[in-house]
SESEFI-111389 format. One line per 10 residues: number of its first residue (from 1); for each residue x, y negated, z negated of C-alpha. Coordinates in Angstrom, 2 decimals. Each point is the difference from the previous one (the first is absolute). Example, Ala and Ser with C-alpha at 12.3 -4.5 7.8 and 13.67 -1.06 7.14 Angstrom:
% SESEFI-111389
1> 12.30/4.50/-7.80 | 1.37/-3.44/0.66
//
This chain:
% SESEFI-111389
1> -28.01/-103.56/-197.10 | -1.59/-3.63/-0.58 | -2.02/-0.28/-3.58 | -3.48/-0.13/0.31 | -1.77/-3.28/0.52 | -2.68/-1.13/-2.63 | -2.60/-2.33/2.14 | -3.60/-1.27/-0.01 | -2.73/3.27/0.87 | -1.93/-0.77/3.30
11> -2.91/1.30/1.29 | 2.68/2.53/2.81 | 1.56/1.69/-3.38 | -3.23/1.29/-1.32 | 0.23/3.16/2.62 | 3.58/0.62/-1.85 | -1.08/-0.69/-3.29 | -2.88/2.58/-0.19 | 2.04/2.56/1.43 | 2.65/-0.30/-2.59
21> -2.49/-0.28/-2.54 | -1.83/3.24/1.17 | 3.59/1.96/0.08 | 0.54/-1.95/-4.06 | -3.46/1.15/-0.56 | 0.86/3.54/1.12 | 3.29/0.41/-1.91 | -0.79/-2.04/-3.58 | -3.94/-0.39/0.20 | -0.29/-3.87/0.07
31> -1.62/-1.58/0.35 | -1.96/2.90/-2.69 | -3.24/0.19/2.71 | 0.50/-0.53/3.86 | -2.00/-3.20/0.70 | -2.77/-0.16/2.72 | 1.30/-2.65/1.86 | 3.90/-0.07/-0.79 | 0.59/-3.26/1.77 | -2.29/-2.11/-2.05
41> 1.36/2.36/-3.43 | 3.50/-1.88/1.40 | -1.73/-3.47/-0.22 | -1.79/-0.30/-3.33 | -2.45/-2.53/-0.80 | 1.88/-3.10/-1.16 | 2.80/0.30/2.03 | 2.50/-1.87/-0.50 | 2.36/1.24/2.68 | 2.05/3.38/0.83
51> 3.35/0.74/0.57 | 1.05/3.22/2.34 | 4.25/1.23/0.09 | 1.30/0.69/3.61 | 2.23/1.66/1.95 | -0.26/-1.19/3.18 | -3.71/0.68/0.80 | -0.45/2.91/-2.68 | -1.57/-1.00/-3.02 | 1.78/1.23/-2.87
61> -2.14/-1.20/-2.92 | -2.98/-2.78/-1.29 | -0.62/-2.13/-2.54 | -3.10/-2.45/-0.65 | -0.91/-2.51/-2.37 | -3.70/-0.72/-1.09 | -1.97/-1.82/-2.38 | -0.40/2.08/-3.30 | -3.40/0.75/-1.28 | -1.38/-1.04/-3.71
71> 0.80/2.58/-1.59 | 3.72/-0.08/0.93 | 0.04/-2.79/-0.92 | -0.92/0.16/-3.29 | 2.35/2.83/-0.73 | 2.90/-2.41/0.99 | -1.48/-2.89/-1.80 | 0.25/-2.43/2.79 | -2.83/-1.91/1.90 | -0.35/2.26/3.58
81> 0.21/-2.92/1.49 | 3.64/-0.33/-0.88 | 0.80/3.28/0.78 | 1.14/2.23/3.45 | -0.76/3.66/-0.33 | 2.89/1.85/2.06 | -2.14/3.14/1.88 | 0.77/2.53/2.57 | 3.40/0.29/-0.54 | 1.11/3.25/1.72
91> 3.00/0.91/1.65 | 0.05/2.93/2.88 | 1.46/3.41/-0.92 | 3.14/-0.04/2.64 | 0.74/-3.45/-1.35 | 0.57/0.61/-4.12 | 2.83/-0.06/-2.04 | 1.68/-2.99/1.57 | -1.61/-2.70/-2.23 | -2.70/-1.48/2.59
101> -2.55/0.92/-2.94 | 2.01/-2.37/-2.73 | 0.51/-2.79/3.17 | -3.97/0.01/1.06 | -0.82/-0.38/-3.45 | 2.72/-2.35/-0.70 | -1.39/-1.98/3.11 | -3.91/-0.22/-0.77 | 1.25/-1.15/-3.64 | 1.96/-2.86/1.51
111> -2.59/-1.04/2.51 | -2.97/-0.12/-3.43 | 2.89/-1.77/-1.43 | 0.19/-2.41/2.91 | -3.56/-0.91/-0.27 | 0.40/-0.48/-3.71 | -2.09/2.88/-1.36 | 0.89/2.90/-2.26 | 0.86/3.05/1.88 | -1.88/3.48/-1.74
121> -1.16/3.34/1.40 | -1.51/3.27/-1.18 | 1.01/3.15/-0.01 | -1.68/3.97/-0.14 | 1.31/1.07/-3.39 | 1.24/3.02/1.86 | 2.67/-1.89/2.67 | 2.87/0.50/-2.14 | 2.14/-0.92/2.89 | -1.32/-3.27/0.54
131> -0.42/-0.70/-4.02 | 3.78/0.71/0.01 | 0.84/-2.36/2.69 | -2.40/-2.73/-1.57 | 1.52/0.39/-3.15 | 3.19/0.30/1.12 | -0.12/-3.40/2.04 | -1.01/-2.29/-2.79 | -3.95/0.40/-0.24 | -1.64/-0.27/-3.17
141> -2.47/2.78/-1.06 | -3.15/-1.82/-1.18 | -2.25/2.42/-0.81 | -2.13/2.73/1.27 | -4.07/0.20/1.41 | -2.22/2.50/1.57 | -0.36/-0.82/3.89 | -3.18/-0.21/1.72 | 0.89/2.99/2.30 | 1.22/3.71/-0.42
151> 3.40/2.14/0.15 | -0.32/2.51/2.58 | -1.13/2.39/-2.47 | -3.25/-2.01/-0.74 | 1.41/-1.26/-3.53 | -0.27/-3.61/-0.44 | 3.22/-1.90/0.75 | 2.18/-1.45/-2.92 | 2.00/-2.77/1.26 | 2.87/-1.89/-1.99
161> 0.11/-3.46/0.91 | 3.36/-1.74/0.44 | 1.13/-3.90/0.69 | 2.96/-0.82/1.78 | 2.63/-2.24/-0.20 | -1.00/-4.05/0.06 | 3.05/-0.67/1.93
//
């Protein structure tokens, strides 16, 4: 069986991305609150690019880079113009346990570094599996903050903020 391919996402990938995201949401509550417009959610404001992991026509996973907001930049201590935020990272339920999340994360970080930007990310503090991935792959915890959104149970979300490798 061939290895999945990571490539730039195009508009034709969006229906499959939304379908995979819906399965992830049902299994893991990610995103915590289902977006009104999932296609738009997959392309956040300030998007710097998005990539998919595919096996033939099947979309197995997704990641994007975006310009971070000033609050994230303040916690990191680096101007927002020098940062790229890893966002919308997920792997379809049936494609897990093969290192695909690690590969997508590394790809996004390398794309940021290639553009001379420091990769950063934030993750909801209850996302234990994601936190373990980030720490296992060398991302450094730099702080926490209260996000401007609420968790599925209506509580203010607390996010952990990480800075990625710089090379």
